[in-house]
VEXZAFI-450983 format. One record per residue: residue in three letters; x, y, z of N, C-alpha, C in turn. Coordinates in steps of 0.02 Angstrom, whole numbers, plus 50000, padded with zeros to 5 digits. Example, Ala and Ser with C-alpha at 12.3 -4.5 7.8 and 13.67 -1.06 7.14 Angstrom:
! residues 2
ALA_50660_49716_50390_50615_49775_50390_50660_49835_50390
SER_50642_49888_50354_50684_49947_50357_50645_50002_50394
! end
This chain:
! residues 186
MET_46112_44223_45215_46116_44198_45286_46038_44163_45312
ASP_46023_44092_45337_45984_44073_45332_45949_44086_45397
ILE_45911_44089_45429_45882_44122_45507_45914_44081_45546
LEU_45935_44005_45555_45978_43975_45588_46056_44028_45589
ASP_46073_44040_45550_46127_44079_45551_46117_44132_45556
VAL_46069_44180_45546_46062_44251_45575_46046_44233_45673
ILE_46030_44193_45685_46003_44192_45736_46079_44192_45790
SER_46127_44117_45785_46178_44110_45791_46234_44167_45785
SER_46222_44205_45732_46278_44257_45738_46251_44321_45756
ARG_46189_44322_45774_46189_44407_45790_46229_44412_45858
ARG_46236_44471_45860_46281_44512_45926_46274_44564_45950
SER_46262_44574_46005_46280_44681_46027_46306_44685_46011
ILE_46293_44757_45991_46358_44799_45948_46367_44840_45975
LYS_46450_44860_46006_46445_44933_46042_46496_44967_46025
SER_46501_44943_45940_46544_45010_45917_46515_45002_45838
PHE_46507_45066_45811_46473_45072_45752_46526_45108_45701
THR_46519_45106_45632_46540_45165_45591_46517_45204_45578
ASP_46522_45248_45556_46495_45314_45541_46443_45324_45486
ARG_46420_45268_45451_46374_45255_45398_46304_45261_45422
ALA_46279_45302_45382_46220_45336_45385_46158_45279_45376
ILE_46122_45259_45402_46068_45222_45403_46009_45251_45374
SER_45974_45220_45317_45928_45259_45276_45869_45264_45319
LYS_45822_45292_45322_45739_45312_45349_45720_45236_45305
GLU_45728_45206_45238_45704_45152_45209_45725_45087_45245
ALA_45784_45092_45251_45830_45001_45288_45784_45028_45367
ILE_45773_45067_45404_45749_45088_45450_45670_45052_45447
GLY_45637_45086_45385_45569_45068_45369_45547_44989_45365
GLN_45605_44957_45338_45604_44885_45317_45603_44859_45378
LEU_45652_44856_45423_45665_44822_45499_45607_44839_45544
LEU_45576_44909_45519_45506_44907_45573_45452_44872_45537
ASP_45430_44868_45492_45408_44820_45444_45415_44739_45483
VAL_45469_44720_45484_45480_44663_45491_45460_44660_45571
ALA_45462_44684_45604_45472_44687_45676_45388_44678_45690
VAL_45346_44733_45654_45277_44691_45666_45248_44646_45660
GLN_45280_44600_45632_45261_44533_45627_45274_44485_45660
ALA_45285_44494_45726_45289_44479_45786_45224_44443_45817
PRO_45220_44389_45833_45155_44365_45880_45147_44423_45916
ASN_45075_44397_45929_45051_44446_45966_44979_44440_45991
HIS_44940_44397_46048_44889_44364_46048_44823_44423_46049
ARG_44787_44431_46042_44755_44475_46035_44743_44532_45981
MET_44801_44521_45941_44807_44574_45908_44790_44628_45931
THR_44820_44659_45990_44822_44713_46029_44864_44785_45991
GLU_44920_44737_45941_44981_44796_45905_45010_44834_45955
PRO_45029_44811_46020_45047_44872_46070_45115_44906_46059
TRP_45143_44879_46018_45215_44920_46023_45205_44997_45979
ARG_45256_45029_45985_45265_45102_45961_45330_45105_45938
PHE_45356_45125_45906_45434_45154_45876_45457_45224_45880
TYR_45516_45249_45910_45517_45310_45893_45597_45317_45875
VAL_45584_45338_45824_45666_45363_45785_45684_45405_45796
LEU_45747_45415_45830_45778_45476_45861_45830_45489_45813
GLY_45826_45564_45818_45864_45605_45764_45921_45620_45818
PRO_45974_45659_45784_46018_45681_45827_46005_45713_45880
ALA_45974_45775_45884_45954_45815_45947_45915_45762_46006
ALA_45873_45716_45970_45841_45671_46026_45884_45626_46058
ARG_45924_45591_46019_45981_45542_46034_46022_45580_46104
GLY_46043_45647_46075_46087_45676_46132_46044_45696_46189
SER_45987_45726_46207_45916_45736_46246_45938_45681_46286
TYR_45896_45618_46257_45925_45558_46278_45976_45525_46324
GLY_46026_45529_46288_46095_45505_46313_46100_45571_46377
ALA_46092_45640_46383_46109_45692_46432_46062_45643_46485
ALA_46010_45600_46457_45965_45581_46521_45984_45543_46561
LEU_46021_45499_46522_46054_45440_46558_46129_45440_46591
GLY_46161_45493_46541_46219_45507_46569_46210_45555_46655
ALA_46156_45599_46658_46143_45623_46720_46129_45575_46769
ARG_46118_45523_46770_46096_45467_46806_46165_45428_46820
LYS_46210_45403_46780_46275_45388_46803_46309_45434_46829
ALA_46295_45511_46800_46327_45549_46863_46334_45553_46921
LYS_46262_45534_46941_46241_45534_47001_46286_45496_47060
ARG_46326_45472_47024_46384_45416_47053_46460_45448_47060
VAL_46450_45501_47046_46522_45532_47049_46522_45579_47073
GLU_46570_45593_47122_46565_45611_47157_46585_45711_47144
ASP_46632_45709_47115_46674_45771_47094_46626_45808_47034
ALA_46605_45849_47035_46552_45906_47019_46564_45887_46946
GLU_46633_45926_46932_46654_45923_46847_46663_45859_46834
ALA_46688_45799_46859_46709_45759_46809_46630_45712_46847
ALA_46586_45736_46873_46510_45707_46858_46465_45750_46787
GLU_46497_45815_46764_46481_45833_46714_46509_45812_46649
ALA_46566_45801_46670_46608_45772_46593_46568_45672_46581
VAL_46558_45649_46634_46510_45569_46616_46438_45624_46574
VAL_46408_45663_46593_46341_45688_46558_46358_45693_46499
ARG_46413_45737_46476_46425_45782_46413_46453_45696_46368
LYS_46470_45662_46390_46508_45601_46367_46464_45568_46337
VAL_46395_45528_46374_46360_45498_46362_46311_45517_46326
GLU_46299_45617_46318_46264_45634_46278_46284_45619_46220
GLU_46352_45650_46183_46370_45645_46132_46389_45572_46116
ALA_46405_45510_46128_46390_45449_46121_46319_45435_46109
HIS_46297_45449_46126_46209_45448_46103_46184_45489_46023
ARG_46220_45561_46028_46197_45593_45969_46234_45567_45904
THR_46295_45543_45924_46322_45528_45865_46308_45458_45831
LEU_46265_45425_45875_46249_45355_45835_46226_45375_45774
PRO_46236_45299_45731_46201_45313_45671_46127_45328_45667
ALA_46125_45275_45721_46007_45255_45700_46022_45224_45776
MET_45962_45274_45813_45930_45247_45863_45854_45246_45881
LEU_45829_45189_45903_45754_45189_45894_45748_45172_45999
ALA_45684_45187_46006_45640_45182_46063_45601_45149_46047
VAL_45583_45093_46074_45527_45043_46087_45491_45051_46139
SER_45415_45073_46114_45387_45074_46187_45310_45032_46164
MET_45267_45010_46229_45212_44982_46229_45158_45022_46249
THR_45090_45033_46238_45029_45047_46263_45018_44983_46327
VAL_45004_45039_46370_44982_44996_46448_44914_44977_46448
ASP_44885_44922_46438_44836_44891_46452_44803_44897_46520
GLU_44741_44911_46548_44739_44908_46596_44727_44835_46634
ASN_44732_44789_46598_44720_44722_46608_44765_44694_46619
PRO_44815_44663_46681_44880_44628_46689_44898_44588_46649
GLU_44861_44545_46643_44858_44489_46577_44872_44492_46497
ILE_44829_44570_46500_44845_44582_46412_44922_44630_46416
ARG_44929_44668_46474_44995_44713_46476_45056_44647_46476
GLU_45048_44606_46513_45109_44549_46502_45099_44534_46441
GLU_45052_44517_46412_45047_44471_46335_45089_44535_46302
ASP_45071_44595_46294_45088_44633_46271_45179_44654_46255
TYR_45194_44659_46304_45253_44662_46345_45294_44615_46302
ALA_45279_44523_46300_45308_44495_46280_45309_44493_46212
SER_45242_44516_46168_45241_44543_46102_45292_44586_46081
THR_45310_44634_46125_45358_44693_46088_45406_44672_46099
TYR_45431_44643_46136_45485_44603_46121_45514_44561_46068
MET_45460_44514_46063_45462_44482_46009_45487_44527_45953
ALA_45451_44574_45944_45452_44624_45897_45526_44660_45907
ILE_45552_44688_45961_45643_44694_45943_45663_44643_45925
GLN_45658_44581_45950_45700_44520_45917_45688_44536_45825
ASN_45654_44528_45820_45634_44527_45737_45668_44572_45705
LEU_45674_44655_45732_45713_44670_45707_45775_44671_45697
CYS_45808_44657_45763_45867_44622_45775_45899_44576_45737
LEU_45852_44514_45703_45869_44467_45680_45891_44516_45605
ALA_45821_44531_45569_45807_44571_45517_45869_44602_45507
ALA_45895_44654_45551_45964_44686_45548_46034_44666_45539
CYS_46028_44603_45587_46097_44560_45567_46083_44535_45475
SER_46038_44535_45474_46001_44474_45401_46059_44520_45351
VAL_46035_44566_45381_46064_44630_45293_46161_44661_45317
GLY_46183_44640_45376_46241_44658_45404_46251_44749_45452
LEU_46172_44745_45475_46203_44813_45521_46192_44761_45597
GLY_46214_44802_45647_46208_44773_45706_46163_44816_45738
THR_46135_44787_45795_46101_44822_45856_46132_44816_45936
HIS_46114_44851_45954_46118_44841_46046_46064_44859_46078
VAL_46038_44806_46111_45986_44836_46127_45987_44843_46220
LYS_45948_44882_46240_45973_44910_46313_45892_44947_46355
SER_45875_44921_46422_45840_44933_46438_45868_44958_46521
GLY_45825_44965_46550_45841_44972_46627_45792_45048_46660
ALA_45832_45044_46712_45766_45122_46777_45756_45180_46713
VAL_45797_45191_46663_45822_45253_46626_45758_45239_46588
MET_45705_45210_46585_45668_45210_46544_45598_45233_46584
ASP_45610_45242_46639_45551_45267_46671_45573_45352_46693
ASP_45640_45371_46675_45668_45447_46694_45623_45497_46657
PRO_45582_45542_46698_45549_45589_46651_45586_45640_46593
ASP_45653_45645_46609_45694_45672_46541_45706_45622_46488
ALA_45713_45548_46505_45737_45531_46440_45662_45496_46431
ARG_45597_45490_46457_45543_45494_46423_45506_45560_46393
GLU_45526_45605_46406_45518_45675_46376_45558_45669_46296
ALA_45632_45666_46297_45673_45651_46266_45642_45608_46194
VAL_45611_45573_46212_45579_45513_46165_45515_45537_46134
GLY_45472_45570_46177_45425_45591_46150_45345_45550_46176
VAL_45365_45493_46213_45329_45451_46221_45259_45484_46277
GLY_45210_45449_46259_45147_45475_46301_45158_45435_46359
SER_45076_45455_46419_45088_45450_46474_45049_45382_46466
ASP_45028_45365_46417_45007_45294_46425_45042_45243_46395
GLU_45113_45247_46389_45149_45202_46362_45224_45203_46402
ARG_45232_45141_46405_45315_45119_46423_45355_45093_46412
ILE_45414_45135_46391_45448_45133_46344_45495_45057_46385
VAL_45513_44997_46326_45516_44954_46328_45591_44933_46331
ALA_45630_44967_46282_45688_44962_46265_45739_45010_46211
THR_45777_45027_46216_45828_45071_46152_45846_45017_46116
ILE_45850_45033_46051_45902_45006_46003_45969_45027_45980
SER_46018_45049_45971_46064_45074_45936_46077_45020_45869
LEU_46078_45070_45819_46073_45032_45770_46134_45061_45714
GLY_46153_45021_45680_46221_45035_45630_46268_44970_45596
GLU_46299_45014_45561_46327_44958_45535_46400_44958_45579
PRO_46414_44879_45602_46469_44862_45659_46541_44900_45647
ALA_46550_44924_45655_46633_44950_45690_46675_44886_45690
GLU_46660_44834_45743_46673_44774_45758_46607_44726_45796
VAL_46642_44676_45762_46586_44625_45806_46610_44578_45848
PRO_46590_44593_45926_46635_44534_45966_46612_44462_45958
VAL_46673_44425_45989_46671_44359_45990_46605_44338_46035
PRO_46585_44274_46007_46522_44246_46048_46554_44227_46132
LYS_46490_44231_46173_46487_44224_46228_46490_44146_46232
GLN_46512_44131_46282_46513_44053_46292_46412_44064_46322
ARG_46373_43993_46314_46303_43980_46318_46320_43918_46333
HIS_46282_43885_46376_46256_43831_46420_46212_43788_46350
GLU_46216_43738_46331_46173_43700_46301_46097_43706_46302
ALA_46062_43700_46257_45980_43697_46295_45955_43636_46319
SER_45998_43587_46318_45971_43527_46368_45977_43540_46443
GLU_46041_43590_46437_46038_43601_46534_45970_43632_46560
PHE_45928_43654_46515_45874_43697_46540_45813_43649_46504
THR_45842_43602_46502_45771_43577_46462_45728_43505_46520
THR_45669_43523_46508_45657_43452_46556_45600_43416_46511
TRP_45599_43362_46484_45545_43332_46441_45499_43294_46470
VAL_45425_43314_46473_45375_43300_46532_45347_43248_46468
PRO_45348_43186_46506_45303_43134_46486_45215_43152_46469
! end
């Protein structure tokens, strides 16, 4: 598959088979991730490969946040357990963080580079038949989620990536042509 096919066929995968992903396979994806463009060569990215216990702890933190919207205490606890178990049983999960530079310009550049590293990883995974699901949001700042990942106080969690062999690949979502967003400036 050439790069254009990989880009066009990449999807966010929400269900995976139970096939384990080897340390070597994850290492290869990380080696490609760090080839991302990075102004000033700050190499801000940090990768945390979460084992089952860490995935479960992260899932519990996310589940606790979701459970706050549930009024019934038993139902809220069931939400926490369900999200915890769903994360614990993932074939693989990574948290991607970045170092936080004091200079806002460098910090912005580093954030962009970190997301390019994430995209590299996702495209490389797709090219070898693996699927990914990138997630971000307020949970990245949650103290329990940060503790589950083991991230330092000088880092910002940018995203988590679920990784595995796709159990099913969703149909592509309709997208607009690039020309609808393009202005050619003379």
